[in-house]
C-alpha positions as CSV (number, residue, x, y, z in Angstrom):
1,M,67.7,83.1,48.7
2,K,68.9,82.5,52.2
3,S,72.5,81.8,50.7
4,L,72.3,85.0,48.7
5,A,71.5,87.0,51.6
6,K,74.3,85.2,53.6
7,S,76.7,86.0,50.9
8,I,75.7,89.7,50.8
9,I,76.3,90.1,54.5
10,S,79.5,88.2,54.4
11,I,80.7,90.7,51.6
12,V,79.5,93.7,53.6
13,S,81.2,92.7,56.8
14,L,84.4,91.9,54.9
15,L,84.4,95.1,53.3
16,L,83.8,96.9,56.8
17,L,86.9,94.8,57.9
18,I,89.1,95.9,55.0
19,S,88.0,99.5,55.5
20,Y,89.0,99.4,59.2
21,S,92.2,97.9,58.8
22,C,92.9,100.6,56.0
23,S,92.3,103.3,58.4
24,A,94.3,102.0,61.1
25,D,97.6,103.8,61.5
26,P,100.0,101.6,63.3
27,I,103.0,103.2,64.8
28,E,106.6,102.1,64.0
29,L,109.5,102.1,66.3
30,E,113.3,102.0,65.8
31,D,115.3,99.4,67.7
32,N,117.1,99.6,70.9
33,T,115.4,102.9,72.1
34,F,112.7,103.2,74.7
35,K,109.7,104.8,73.3
36,K,106.5,106.3,75.0
37,V,103.3,105.7,73.1
38,V,100.2,107.4,74.9
39,L,97.3,105.2,74.7
40,T,94.2,107.2,73.6
41,E,92.1,104.7,71.6
42,D,90.6,101.2,72.5
43,E,93.4,99.5,70.3
44,T,96.8,100.6,69.7
45,Q,99.3,98.8,67.3
46,I,103.1,99.3,67.5
47,L,105.2,97.7,64.7
48,L,108.8,96.5,65.4
49,P,110.8,96.1,62.2
50,I,113.3,93.1,61.6
51,S,115.9,95.1,59.7
52,T,118.3,92.0,59.7
53,Q,118.0,88.0,59.7
54,T,118.3,87.4,63.4
55,K,116.9,84.7,65.5
56,K,115.5,86.4,68.4
57,M,113.9,89.4,69.4
58,I,113.8,90.9,72.9
59,V,110.7,93.4,73.7
60,D,110.8,95.4,77.1
61,V,107.2,96.6,77.8
62,A,106.0,98.8,80.7
63,L,102.4,99.9,81.0
64,T,101.5,102.9,83.3
65,H,98.0,101.3,84.0
66,P,98.6,97.4,83.6
67,S,95.0,96.4,84.8
68,D,93.3,98.5,81.9
69,Y,95.2,96.7,79.1
70,Y,96.5,93.6,77.6
71,I,98.9,93.1,74.9
72,T,99.5,90.5,72.1
73,L,102.4,89.8,69.8
74,N,102.2,88.5,66.2
75,Q,103.9,88.4,63.0
76,Y,102.6,91.3,60.7
77,Y,101.6,91.5,57.1
78,D,101.5,94.6,55.3
79,N,98.1,95.2,53.1
80,D,99.5,97.1,50.5
81,E,96.3,97.3,48.3
82,P,92.8,96.6,49.4
83,A,91.3,93.3,48.1
84,S,89.4,93.6,44.9
85,F,85.7,92.4,44.5
86,N,86.9,89.2,42.8
87,E,89.4,88.4,45.4
88,I,86.9,89.0,48.2
89,I,84.6,86.4,46.3
90,D,87.2,83.9,45.9
91,L,88.0,84.4,49.6
92,L,84.5,83.5,50.6
93,N,84.6,80.7,48.4
94,S,87.9,79.4,49.8
95,K,88.0,76.7,52.4
96,E,91.2,78.5,53.9
97,F,89.1,81.5,54.9
98,H,87.0,80.8,58.2
99,L,85.5,82.5,61.1
100,N,87.5,82.4,64.3
101,E,86.0,82.5,67.9
102,K,85.6,86.1,67.8
103,E,83.7,85.6,64.5
104,M,86.2,87.7,62.6
105,Y,87.3,86.9,59.2
106,I,90.9,85.5,58.8
107,H,93.0,84.5,55.8
108,P,96.3,82.7,56.5
109,K,98.2,85.0,54.0
110,R,96.4,88.2,54.7
111,R,95.7,90.3,57.8
112,L,92.5,92.1,57.2
113,S,92.1,93.8,60.5
114,T,94.0,94.3,64.0
115,F,91.3,92.4,65.6
116,N,93.0,89.3,64.2
117,F,95.7,89.9,66.7
118,T,93.9,89.6,69.8
119,D,95.7,86.3,70.6
120,N,99.3,85.8,70.7
121,Q,100.8,83.9,67.6
122,T,101.4,80.4,68.5
123,G,105.3,79.4,68.7
124,L,106.3,83.2,68.5
125,I,106.9,83.9,72.2
126,D,109.9,81.8,73.3
127,N,110.1,83.3,77.1
128,E,108.6,85.9,79.3
129,D,110.1,87.3,82.3
130,L,108.0,89.4,84.6
131,G,109.7,91.9,86.8
132,L,108.6,94.8,89.0
133,G,107.2,97.2,86.9
134,Q,108.4,95.9,83.5
135,S,108.3,92.5,81.4
136,R,110.7,91.3,79.1
137,I,109.8,89.0,76.3
138,T,111.9,87.0,74.2
139,L,110.5,86.0,70.7
140,N,111.6,83.4,68.4
141,L,111.8,84.8,64.8
142,V,112.6,81.5,63.1
143,Q,109.1,80.7,61.4
144,E,108.2,79.2,58.1
145,Q,107.9,82.4,56.3
146,E,110.4,85.2,56.5
147,M,109.3,87.6,59.0
148,K,109.6,91.5,58.3
149,K,107.8,93.0,61.2
150,I,106.1,92.2,64.6
151,A,103.0,93.8,65.6
152,L,102.5,94.5,69.3
153,T,98.9,95.3,69.7
154,I,97.5,96.9,72.9
155,F,93.8,96.4,73.8
156,K,91.8,98.2,76.3
157,N,89.9,96.0,78.7
158,E,86.1,96.3,79.1
159,N,86.5,97.3,82.7
160,A,89.1,99.8,82.3
161,T,89.0,103.3,84.0
162,T,87.6,106.1,82.0
163,D,89.0,108.9,83.9
164,S,90.2,111.3,80.8
165,T,92.4,113.5,82.9
166,I,94.9,110.7,83.6
167,E,97.4,109.9,81.0
168,K,97.8,106.2,80.1
169,A,100.8,105.1,78.1
170,I,103.1,102.3,77.3
171,F,106.9,102.0,77.2
172,V,108.3,100.0,74.7
173,R,111.9,99.0,73.4
174,Y,113.0,96.2,71.3
175,K,116.3,95.0,70.0
176,L,117.5,92.1,67.6
177,V,119.8,89.5,69.0
178,E,121.3,86.0,67.9
179,E,120.8,84.5,71.3
180,A,118.3,84.9,74.1
181,E,120.0,87.1,76.5
182,K,120.2,86.1,80.2
183,A,120.3,88.5,83.1
184,K,123.7,89.1,84.4
185,Y,122.7,90.9,87.8
186,E,119.8,90.8,89.9
187,L,119.1,91.9,93.7
188,N,120.0,89.5,96.6
189,N,116.7,90.3,98.2
190,I,113.9,92.4,96.5
191,E,112.4,93.0,100.1
192,V,112.9,96.1,102.1
193,E,113.2,96.1,105.9
194,V,112.2,99.4,107.5
195,K,111.8,100.4,111.2
196,K,110.0,103.5,111.9
197,E,110.3,105.5,115.2
198,K,108.2,108.8,114.6
199,D,109.6,110.2,111.6
200,M,113.2,108.5,111.7
201,L,113.3,105.6,109.3
202,S,116.0,103.0,109.5
203,I,116.3,100.9,106.4
204,K,117.8,97.9,105.0
205,F,118.0,96.6,101.6
206,G,120.2,93.9,99.9
207,G,123.0,94.4,97.5
208,V,123.5,93.0,93.9
209,K,124.3,89.6,93.0
210,Q,126.4,88.7,90.0
211,L,124.7,85.8,88.0
212,V,127.7,85.0,85.8
213,S,130.5,83.4,87.2
214,N,133.9,84.9,87.4
215,T,132.4,88.3,86.8
216,N,135.2,91.1,86.6
217,L,134.1,93.9,89.2
218,T,137.1,96.5,88.5
219,N,134.4,98.7,86.8
220,F,131.2,97.7,88.3
221,V,129.1,100.4,89.9
222,S,126.0,100.5,91.6
223,V,123.9,103.6,92.4
224,Y,121.3,103.1,95.0
225,T,118.5,105.7,94.9
226,I,116.2,106.0,97.8
227,N,112.9,107.9,97.3
228,L,109.9,109.0,99.3
229,F,106.8,110.0,97.4
230,D,103.4,111.2,98.5
231,K,101.0,108.1,97.6
232,E,98.2,110.2,96.3
233,T,100.4,111.9,94.1
234,L,101.7,108.7,92.5
235,T,98.1,107.1,92.4
236,S,97.1,110.3,90.2
237,K,99.7,109.3,87.5
238,F,100.3,105.8,87.7
239,E,99.0,102.5,88.7
240,N,102.5,101.1,88.1
241,F,104.5,103.4,90.4
242,Y,107.7,101.9,89.2
243,L,107.6,104.3,86.4
244,Y,108.4,107.2,88.2
245,E,112.0,107.0,87.1
246,R,111.2,106.8,83.5
247,E,108.7,109.9,84.0
248,G,111.5,111.8,86.0
249,L,108.9,112.3,88.7
250,K,110.4,114.1,91.7
251,G,109.2,113.2,95.0
252,L,109.5,114.3,98.8
253,L,112.8,113.2,99.5
254,S,115.7,111.6,97.8
255,K,119.1,110.3,98.6
256,S,121.8,108.2,96.7
257,I,124.4,105.9,97.8
258,K,127.2,105.0,95.1
259,L,129.1,101.8,95.8
260,K,132.0,100.1,93.7
261,R,133.4,96.5,93.1
262,E,133.0,94.1,96.0
263,A,131.2,96.6,98.2
264,T,127.8,96.3,95.7
265,K,127.4,92.6,97.1
266,T,126.9,93.4,100.7
267,D,123.6,94.6,102.5
268,N,123.1,98.4,102.8
269,F,121.8,100.3,105.7
270,I,120.7,104.0,106.0
271,K,118.7,106.2,108.2
272,I,116.7,109.0,106.9
273,K,114.2,111.4,108.4
274,A,111.1,111.4,106.6
275,P,108.8,114.5,106.2
276,L,105.3,114.7,108.0
277,N,103.5,115.0,104.7
278,E,100.4,116.1,106.4
279,Q,100.2,112.9,108.1
280,K,99.3,111.2,104.8
281,D,100.4,107.9,103.3
282,Q,103.8,108.1,101.7
283,V,105.6,105.4,99.4
284,L,109.4,104.3,99.9
285,L,110.8,103.2,96.4
286,I,114.4,102.1,96.2
287,N,116.2,101.1,92.7
288,A,119.8,100.1,91.8
289,K,121.2,101.4,88.7
290,V,124.0,98.9,87.8
291,K,126.6,99.1,85.0
292,N,129.9,97.3,84.5
293,G,132.4,99.3,82.2
294,D,130.7,99.8,78.8
295,E,127.7,97.7,79.4
296,E,124.2,99.0,79.1
297,E,122.9,100.4,82.5
298,Q,120.2,98.0,84.1
299,I,117.6,99.2,86.6
300,L,116.7,96.9,89.3
301,H,113.5,97.8,91.5
302,Y,113.0,96.8,95.1
303,E,109.5,96.2,96.6
304,L,107.7,99.3,97.5
305,I,106.8,100.2,101.2
306,V,103.9,102.4,102.1
307,F,104.0,104.0,105.4
308,K,102.7,107.2,107.4
309,V,104.4,109.5,109.6
310,E,102.0,110.7,112.3
311,E,104.5,112.5,114.8
312,E,107.7,114.5,114.3
313,S,110.7,113.8,116.6
314,G,111.8,117.4,116.6
315,E,115.1,118.7,118.0
316,R,116.5,117.1,121.0
317,V,116.5,118.9,124.2
318,W,119.4,118.9,126.7
319,P,119.1,117.7,129.5
320,D,116.1,115.4,128.8
321,D,112.9,116.4,130.5
322,K,112.3,113.9,133.5
323,G,109.0,115.6,134.7
324,E,108.7,116.4,138.6
325,E,111.3,114.3,139.6
326,G,113.8,115.8,137.3
327,E,112.6,119.2,138.4
328,G,113.3,118.3,142.0
329,E,116.8,117.3,141.2
330,E,117.4,120.4,139.3
331,E,116.3,122.5,142.1
332,D,118.9,120.5,144.5
333,N,121.7,121.1,142.0
334,R,121.0,124.8,142.0
335,K,121.0,125.2,145.9
336,K,124.3,123.3,145.8
337,N,125.8,125.6,143.3
338,A,124.4,128.5,145.4
339,Y,126.4,127.2,148.3
340,I,129.5,126.7,146.5
341,L,129.3,130.6,145.1
342,Y,128.8,131.8,148.5
343,I,131.8,129.8,149.9
344,I,133.9,131.2,147.1
345,M,132.7,134.9,147.8
346,G,133.3,134.6,151.5
347,S,136.7,133.1,151.0
348,F,137.6,136.0,148.6
349,G,136.0,138.6,151.1
350,G,138.2,137.0,153.9
351,I,141.5,137.3,151.7
352,V,140.7,140.9,151.1
353,I,139.9,141.7,154.9
354,L,143.1,139.8,155.8
355,T,145.5,141.5,153.6
356,F,144.1,144.8,154.6
357,I,145.0,143.8,158.4
358,I,148.5,142.9,157.5
359,V,148.8,146.1,155.6
360,L,147.8,148.2,158.6
361,V,150.0,146.4,161.0
362,Y,153.2,146.6,158.7
363,V,152.6,150.7,158.5
364,K,152.1,150.8,162.3
365,L,155.5,149.1,163.2
366,N,157.4,151.0,160.8
367,G,155.8,154.3,162.0
368,D,157.7,153.8,165.5
369,K,161.1,154.5,164.1
370,P,163.1,158.0,164.7
371,N,162.8,160.6,162.3
372,I,165.9,162.3,160.8
373,E,166.4,165.7,162.5
374,E,165.5,168.6,160.1
375,D,167.6,171.2,162.1
376,N,170.8,170.1,161.0
377,D,172.4,171.6,157.9
378,Y,173.1,169.2,155.1
379,K,174.0,171.9,152.3
380,D,177.8,171.3,152.4
381,I,177.6,167.4,152.0
382,G,179.5,166.2,149.0
383,K,181.3,169.8,148.5
384,I,185.0,169.5,147.3
385,E,187.1,172.2,149.0
386,P,190.2,173.3,147.2
387,N,193.7,172.3,148.9
388,S,196.9,174.2,147.6
389,N,199.2,171.7,149.5
390,K,199.0,168.7,147.0
391,E,201.7,166.7,148.8
392,T,200.0,166.6,152.2
393,D,196.7,165.7,150.4
394,K,198.5,162.8,148.7
395,G,200.0,161.4,152.0
396,N,196.7,161.5,153.5
397,V,195.0,159.6,150.6
398,N,197.8,157.2,151.0
399,E,197.4,156.5,154.6
400,E,193.8,156.3,154.3
401,E,194.3,153.5,151.6
402,E,196.5,151.5,153.8
């Protein structure tokens, strides 16, 4: 009787698992394309098809709220048809069918429920590289059985926040490769140095390091973007602040620096004036978008800095305010300038008076000379008188010339 009851319970549980798996609707992605998937359920499954027989798969993953979720990676088996009743009985009697630690039914050749993906498949993950805001996972596709799909399953943690107004999502991209790809570039230093004087920020951050020796930098370009955000705005959207770039979020201030070739290796310095932002916390986020010729663009992130502007520097006043001592010095300068002005005006007035005296003396001296008598008659001056004796006149003229 007990064995019959146990069998009935097992059959019902198995049917429920099969029904649950049939109702699941996994999301299938295309390779080498970043896809945003909004997480609205406690469990979301994303399928990564394997179109060619390659040895490796690289999966880039970024969660907007990483503390609320965890992910697993497993080989995926399609359930084209639900198991028949006889198959269920065979599975119950099979020694291969067993309970795992979470008391879920597992068969090695059939995945009956996505609950079977709560753990990573052994030997599948070759390497995991954790970066700022994003993880890169390399999978080993060489297994005993030919793989057709990889299942990326996202589970919500029990203690996850339940605020329905906040959109939670995952960004996923995968690509098939023959060999594991090694990073070609990295930052010399992910830390950022900031010196703040009121609202002026003096920022220093490192350049880009080439990890492959003898890299040709003729077409190498690095664009550094410095962004300031209101911290409250970022927190309302992401736990992972570094996703602002993928979401295209605009901040309080943004500046860019574009460098080429060897200049990309050196440290960078920039000075910016931050907004007051009502004296609320701000976040400084810097990234470097690097690309060499036709290579795929790579985004490198620096560690974020949280700061607050409590006072504006304002416009500079000339001369600088020196208090009471400065005011006394300014008064002395005014007196000196007044004296100089008086001297100039007095000199000008003296010159005018002296000129006037000289003119009067000149007029006085010239006024003592005798005047021309007006009684004389000068009406015949310059009159030519006719003379009939031409020879006599000629002789007189000659005598005068001699």
